[in-house]
C-alpha positions, 0 to 999 in steps of 0.5 A: 500500499503506497510507501512502506515508510510513512511520515511522523504522525501527526503531520500537521497538528500538536499531539494534544489536538482533539480527535486525534485518537479517531485519527489514529484509529482510522490510520490503523484501519487504512493500514490493514487494507490491502491495495488501498487506493488502487482497490476501490471497493476496499477503500470505500468499505474502509472509508465508510467505517471512518469517524469524521473528526469534529475539528478542521485540524484533525479532519485535515490531519487524517486527510494529509496522513492518508495521502502520505500513505496513498494519494488515491485513497485520500481522493476517495476519503475526502469527498466522502468526509466533506458530504457527511460534513455537508449533511451535518451542516444541513441538519443544523440549519433545519434541512435534515436528510434521512441517511442510511447507515453504511452509505458511501457519498460523493460531492458532485458540484462541477459544471461544464459548457454545454451540459446541465443537470436540472431539477423540477417538482413532479408529482410531489417529488424532486426529480433530476434530468440532464447530465452532470460532468465530473462525477468521481466513482460514480459507478462505485458509490451508493449516494452523492450530493449533487448540484442541479439547476432549479431555474436559469440562475439558481442551483440547489444541492440534492441528495441522489441515490446512484443505485436508482435505474434512472442514473447511468454512470458513464465509464469515460472518457478517463485515460488518466495515468494518475488516479486511474481508478478514480474514474471522474466521468458524467452521469446521465440522469433521467427523472431520478428522485432526489431529496433537496439539501438547503434552499437554492444557493445554500450549498455555496453560502454555507460556512463549511463550503471553504472548509471542504476546499482547504481539505482538498489542499491538506490532501495535496500537501500530505501527498507531497511529504514522502517526496521531501522524504525521498529527497532527504534520502538522496541528500544523505547519500555518500555521492550527494553533492550540494545540488542534491541539498539545494533541491531538498531545501527548496522543497522543505521550505515550500512544504513548511510554509504550506504547513504553516498556512493550513495550521493557521487556517485550521485554527481560524476556521475552528474559531467560527465562521468569518466573511473572509473564509472563502478568500482564506481557503483560496489563499491556502489552496494557492500556497498548497498547490505551489508547494506541491508543484515546487516539490514535484519539480525538485524530486524530478530534478534531483532524483532523475528518472529512475524512481519514475520507472523502477519504483512502483509506489514513487511513480504512482505517487507522482502520477496521482499528485500531478492529476489530483493537484489540477483541482486547483484552478491556477491563474483563475483562482489567482485572478479571483483572489486578485479581484477580491484584494483590488476591490478592498473586500479582503484584508490580511 
């Protein structure tokens, strides 16, 4: 399962952080699953049994620690925990959704040009029609939280049973060399019954929206930490030179800065909702994405092609990370951040 040597635990937070016992239990279970990440069924069975930590810090510690073991496993776990958090938020806001025990969840909120999933009331029930893009693991999950258009201007969140015969999960196109088993293809929906979760627009307005985005960044960060370990091992080798230490130093500083940002962001989020949460999450994602891309580049330059072709765990980690970090919108996110700063809507 991924690398044989795991980074120290905890990665992000002090050892006295609340909920770390739950994180330890989850990681113990993760270590016991054969083929974690590449065996989607086994990974989902494990994920369904994971207790969702109550604090952002502990949740991100769990995600980062899983990603340090296997990037694909974190990619499976993160949306499941995010969905459970959304359902808890909905219940607290008076929008409780009945949830079966033992369900595996995804969150499908992406949009694409030329395709829309629409929701309308039919015979006293909400039914979904159309196509939803980028639905990760739709053929493997039991349920998903899905955004659908209720009119030309507004989207609303719905809980959808993916086992409904009116839901068809496509198998592609998916030619990925990283996260190859985490298929993210469209679903076609022809009148499936769905349960509304919140009012129109609630999904984006809710305080926890920013938390989920930063949780993905914790996965990216944790996935890159073993590359720092590989660089450190290379820098300790008998034939190591100054350049090997430069590559290690550059990756170390980038990941250290990203860790500091994640820790501060988790602390701020735990203190309660604020108007700047979305901007703070966008900044954190950008810092982490930059650090991961720096680390990938430094590992490539320092280690050369050998581990990419001869070390299965290393090669899979690099391929998975390169696909996963592309969930970051790069310059588009920077433009959004710059727009907020330019209009005076953001401070430090």
